[in-house]
C-alpha positions as CSV (number, residue, x, y, z in Angstrom):
1,M,0.0,0.0,0.1
2,R,1.1,3.5,-0.8
3,L,0.2,6.4,1.3
4,G,0.2,10.2,-0.1
5,I,-0.5,13.3,1.8
6,D,-1.0,16.7,0.2
7,W,0.0,19.3,2.7
8,G,-1.7,22.5,1.8
9,G,-2.0,25.9,3.1
10,T,-5.7,25.3,4.3
11,K,-6.1,21.5,4.3
12,M,-4.2,18.1,4.6
13,E,-5.4,15.3,2.9
14,I,-4.2,11.5,2.7
15,I,-5.0,8.9,0.3
16,A,-4.1,5.2,0.5
17,L,-3.5,3.4,-2.9
18,G,-3.4,-0.2,-3.5
19,D,-0.8,-1.8,-6.0
20,A,-3.0,-1.1,-9.0
21,G,-3.7,2.3,-8.1
22,E,-7.0,1.8,-6.5
23,E,-8.1,4.1,-3.8
24,L,-8.4,2.3,-0.4
25,F,-9.0,5.4,1.9
26,R,-9.0,9.0,1.9
27,E,-9.4,11.8,4.7
28,R,-9.1,15.5,4.9
29,M,-8.5,17.7,7.9
30,P,-7.8,21.5,8.3
31,T,-4.0,22.5,8.2
32,P,-2.8,23.6,11.6
33,R,-1.7,27.1,10.2
34,D,1.5,28.6,11.5
35,D,1.8,25.6,13.9
36,Y,4.7,23.3,12.6
37,D,4.5,20.9,15.4
38,G,0.8,20.8,14.9
39,C,1.3,19.9,11.4
40,I,3.6,17.1,12.2
41,E,1.0,15.5,14.6
42,A,-1.8,16.1,11.9
43,V,0.3,14.0,9.4
44,A,0.7,11.4,12.2
45,T,-3.1,11.3,12.9
46,L,-3.8,10.8,9.1
47,V,-1.3,8.0,8.8
48,A,-2.6,6.3,11.8
49,N,-6.3,6.7,10.5
50,A,-5.4,5.3,7.1
51,E,-3.6,2.3,8.3
52,K,-6.3,1.4,11.1
53,A,-8.9,1.7,8.3
54,T,-7.1,-0.4,5.8
55,G,-5.3,-2.8,8.3
56,Q,-2.1,-2.4,6.3
57,T,1.1,-0.4,6.7
58,G,2.2,1.8,3.9
59,S,5.1,3.8,2.3
60,L,4.7,7.7,2.6
61,G,5.0,10.4,0.3
62,L,4.3,14.1,0.8
63,G,3.5,16.9,-1.5
64,I,4.4,20.3,0.0
65,P,4.2,24.0,-1.1
66,G,7.9,24.1,-1.3
67,S,10.9,22.0,-1.7
68,I,13.8,20.6,0.5
69,S,17.2,22.0,0.0
70,P,19.6,19.4,-1.0
71,V,22.6,21.6,0.6
72,T,20.9,22.6,3.9
73,G,18.2,19.7,4.3
74,L,15.6,22.4,5.3
75,V,12.6,23.6,3.5
76,K,12.7,26.5,1.3
77,N,10.4,28.5,-0.9
78,A,7.2,27.4,0.8
79,N,4.3,29.9,1.0
80,S,3.2,28.0,4.0
81,T,5.9,30.0,5.6
82,W,6.1,28.2,9.0
83,M,7.8,25.2,7.4
84,N,10.7,27.2,5.9
85,G,14.0,26.4,7.5
86,R,12.7,23.1,9.0
87,P,14.2,19.5,8.6
88,L,10.6,18.4,7.6
89,D,11.6,15.1,6.5
90,K,13.8,14.1,9.4
91,D,11.1,15.6,11.8
92,L,8.5,13.2,10.1
93,E,10.7,10.2,10.0
94,A,11.6,10.7,13.7
95,R,7.7,10.9,14.7
96,L,6.6,8.2,12.3
97,G,9.5,5.6,12.6
98,R,9.7,5.2,8.9
99,D,11.2,6.7,5.7
100,V,9.3,9.5,3.9
101,R,9.7,11.0,0.5
102,I,8.9,14.6,0.0
103,Q,8.5,16.6,-3.3
104,N,7.0,20.1,-4.4
105,D,3.3,19.6,-4.7
106,A,3.3,20.5,-8.5
107,N,5.9,17.6,-8.9
108,C,3.5,15.4,-7.3
109,L,0.9,16.6,-9.8
110,A,3.3,15.9,-12.9
111,V,4.1,12.6,-11.2
112,S,0.4,11.6,-10.9
113,E,-0.5,12.6,-14.3
114,A,2.5,10.8,-15.9
115,T,1.7,7.6,-14.1
116,D,-1.8,7.0,-14.6
117,G,-3.2,10.3,-15.8
118,S,-3.4,12.6,-18.8
119,G,0.3,12.3,-19.5
120,A,0.6,8.5,-19.0
121,G,3.1,7.3,-21.7
122,C,4.8,10.6,-22.2
123,H,8.6,10.7,-21.7
124,I,8.5,14.5,-20.2
125,V,5.2,15.9,-18.8
126,H,5.1,19.6,-17.7
127,A,2.4,20.0,-15.3
128,I,0.9,23.3,-14.4
129,I,-1.2,24.3,-11.5
130,I,-3.3,27.3,-12.5
131,G,-5.5,27.8,-9.3
132,T,-5.3,30.2,-6.5
133,G,-1.5,30.1,-7.2
134,C,0.3,29.1,-10.2
135,G,3.4,26.6,-10.2
136,S,4.6,23.8,-12.2
137,G,6.3,20.4,-11.9
138,I,8.1,18.1,-14.5
139,A,8.1,14.3,-14.5
140,I,10.6,12.4,-16.6
141,D,9.7,8.7,-17.2
142,G,7.2,9.0,-14.3
143,K,9.6,10.4,-11.8
144,A,9.7,14.0,-10.4
145,H,12.5,16.2,-11.9
146,R,13.8,17.7,-8.8
147,G,17.0,19.4,-10.1
148,A,20.4,19.8,-8.7
149,N,19.1,22.3,-6.1
150,G,15.8,21.0,-5.6
151,I,14.1,23.9,-7.7
152,G,13.3,21.9,-11.0
153,G,10.1,23.2,-12.5
154,E,10.1,26.5,-10.6
155,W,8.6,28.1,-13.6
156,G,6.2,30.3,-11.7
157,A,9.0,32.6,-10.4
158,I,9.9,33.9,-13.8
159,P,8.4,37.0,-15.1
160,V,5.8,36.4,-18.1
161,P,8.0,36.3,-21.3
162,W,7.6,38.6,-24.4
163,M,5.8,41.3,-21.8
164,K,3.8,43.9,-23.6
165,P,4.3,47.4,-22.7
166,E,1.0,47.8,-20.9
167,E,2.0,44.7,-18.7
168,F,5.3,46.2,-17.5
169,P,6.5,45.8,-14.8
170,G,3.3,44.0,-13.4
171,P,2.0,43.1,-9.9
172,V,4.4,42.1,-7.3
173,N,4.0,38.5,-6.3
174,W,4.7,36.9,-2.7
175,L,8.4,36.9,-3.3
176,G,8.5,40.5,-4.3
177,H,9.0,39.7,-8.0
178,P,7.1,41.9,-10.7
179,G,5.1,40.7,-13.4
180,A,5.7,36.9,-12.5
181,I,4.0,33.9,-14.0
182,D,2.7,32.7,-10.6
183,H,0.6,35.8,-10.3
184,W,-0.3,36.6,-14.0
185,C,-1.3,33.0,-14.8
186,S,-3.1,32.1,-11.4
187,G,-6.9,32.1,-11.0
188,T,-6.2,35.0,-8.3
189,G,-4.4,37.0,-11.1
190,F,-7.1,36.5,-13.7
191,Q,-9.7,37.9,-10.9
192,A,-7.2,40.9,-10.1
193,D,-7.0,41.8,-13.8
194,Y,-10.6,41.6,-14.1
195,L,-11.2,43.9,-10.9
196,E,-8.6,46.4,-12.1
197,R,-10.5,46.6,-15.6
198,S,-14.0,46.8,-14.2
199,G,-13.9,47.8,-10.6
200,T,-16.0,44.8,-9.7
201,P,-14.8,41.8,-7.8
202,L,-15.9,38.4,-9.4
203,K,-14.7,35.0,-9.1
204,G,-13.2,33.1,-12.1
205,H,-16.4,31.2,-13.1
206,E,-18.4,34.5,-12.8
207,I,-15.9,36.4,-15.2
208,M,-16.1,33.4,-17.6
209,A,-20.0,33.4,-17.4
210,A,-20.0,37.0,-18.4
211,K,-17.5,36.5,-21.2
212,R,-19.9,33.8,-22.6
213,A,-22.5,36.2,-22.4
214,G,-20.7,38.7,-24.5
215,D,-19.4,41.0,-21.9
216,A,-16.5,43.2,-23.3
217,V,-14.5,43.7,-20.2
218,A,-14.7,40.0,-19.3
219,T,-13.7,39.0,-22.9
220,A,-10.7,41.3,-22.6
221,A,-9.7,40.0,-19.3
222,Y,-9.8,36.3,-20.6
223,E,-7.8,37.3,-23.8
224,A,-5.2,38.7,-21.7
225,Y,-5.0,35.9,-19.4
226,A,-4.9,33.3,-22.3
227,S,-2.2,35.3,-23.9
228,R,0.0,35.5,-20.8
229,L,-0.4,31.7,-20.1
230,A,0.3,30.9,-23.7
231,R,3.6,32.9,-23.8
232,A,4.6,31.2,-20.5
233,L,3.8,27.7,-22.0
234,A,5.8,28.7,-25.3
235,M,8.9,29.6,-23.1
236,S,8.6,26.0,-21.6
237,A,8.3,24.5,-25.0
238,N,11.5,26.2,-26.2
239,L,13.4,25.2,-23.3
240,L,12.1,21.9,-22.3
241,D,10.0,20.6,-25.4
242,P,7.8,18.3,-23.3
243,D,5.7,15.5,-24.9
244,C,2.7,17.2,-23.4
245,F,1.5,19.8,-21.0
246,V,-1.1,18.7,-18.2
247,L,-3.1,21.5,-16.6
248,G,-4.6,21.4,-13.1
249,G,-6.3,24.0,-10.6
250,G,-9.5,25.6,-10.9
251,M,-8.5,27.6,-14.3
252,S,-8.0,24.1,-15.9
253,N,-11.6,23.8,-16.1
254,V,-11.8,26.8,-18.5
255,E,-12.6,24.8,-21.7
256,E,-11.9,27.6,-24.0
257,L,-8.2,27.4,-23.0
258,Y,-7.5,24.1,-24.7
259,E,-8.9,25.6,-27.9
260,D,-7.2,28.9,-27.8
261,L,-3.7,28.3,-26.3
262,P,-2.1,26.5,-29.2
263,A,-2.8,29.3,-31.5
264,A,-1.7,32.0,-28.9
265,M,1.7,30.0,-28.4
266,A,2.5,29.4,-31.9
267,P,4.2,33.0,-32.7
268,F,6.7,32.4,-29.8
269,I,7.8,28.8,-30.6
270,M,11.1,28.2,-32.3
271,S,9.7,25.5,-34.6
272,D,7.9,25.3,-37.9
273,V,5.6,22.8,-36.7
274,Y,4.3,22.4,-33.0
275,E,1.7,19.8,-32.2
276,V,2.3,19.1,-28.4
277,P,-1.1,18.4,-26.7
278,I,-2.3,20.5,-23.9
279,R,-4.7,18.3,-21.6
280,K,-6.8,18.8,-18.4
281,A,-5.5,16.8,-15.4
282,R,-7.5,13.4,-15.4
283,H,-7.4,13.2,-11.6
284,G,-8.3,16.7,-11.0
285,D,-8.1,17.8,-7.4
286,S,-6.9,14.4,-6.4
287,S,-3.9,14.6,-8.7
288,G,-1.4,15.9,-6.1
289,V,-2.3,13.5,-3.3
290,R,-2.2,10.7,-5.7
291,G,1.3,11.8,-7.0
292,A,2.6,11.9,-3.4
293,A,1.6,8.3,-3.0
294,W,3.3,7.5,-6.5
295,L,6.7,8.8,-5.3
296,W,7.3,5.3,-4.5
297,N,6.5,3.8,-7.6
298,D,10.0,2.6,-8.0
């Protein structure tokens, strides 16, 4: 049995998978925010509940909104800032009495979708989370590409490429970087852009409903969003040339993107022909937690 935990800023979720990938158990609980020791205990509780319910002991993988530095062994770059600077894997291993594997949550999405999702069978999968935040992960032959410094796939921290004059320098993200992909290409960034254009706060699905009804401001906000995401994907195409892109998070449910992105990417791609598919994550909101479990798929 494989156990996976998605450690998010607001909730923690565990899944237990059988050898064929079948779901045996699932549970969620609120994340003890700003309480590192409380989070360690929450993980222990989830593991105990899963193993009690299934009567089995499992390997454990975790997806976190950050990464572990291979130099210091400490968590870095986590927007759940109370885990930064902590030896999370060692603390969990001491508490649970077993080895754990930890990856960035976007890498877990990539592993999940490369294993038995929309990227199954692809050599290189670039998975993009376009939800409240925006980040990405890379899977190569079904395994997370962590990188020499643990920052493989940190695409969201880069400014949107081929920036237009009216976009420069752009809003500042949580790291203090202007015009970054992780703001402009997130659902939060989409909503912020619409608010700036209209003066009206709407959720992403409400903006899309207005766009589909012919509202000019909503249409302009959507077209700007699709353009920024397309340019960000084109940069990845030129650098990584993946076999497929997989989109997850709330904005991945905007069906228009799958029709509009390829044409919007084309002017920026250094190839005469480019036919790499852009697919929606097959496992939806479950992909990250499934990917954490699949970190033991070797």
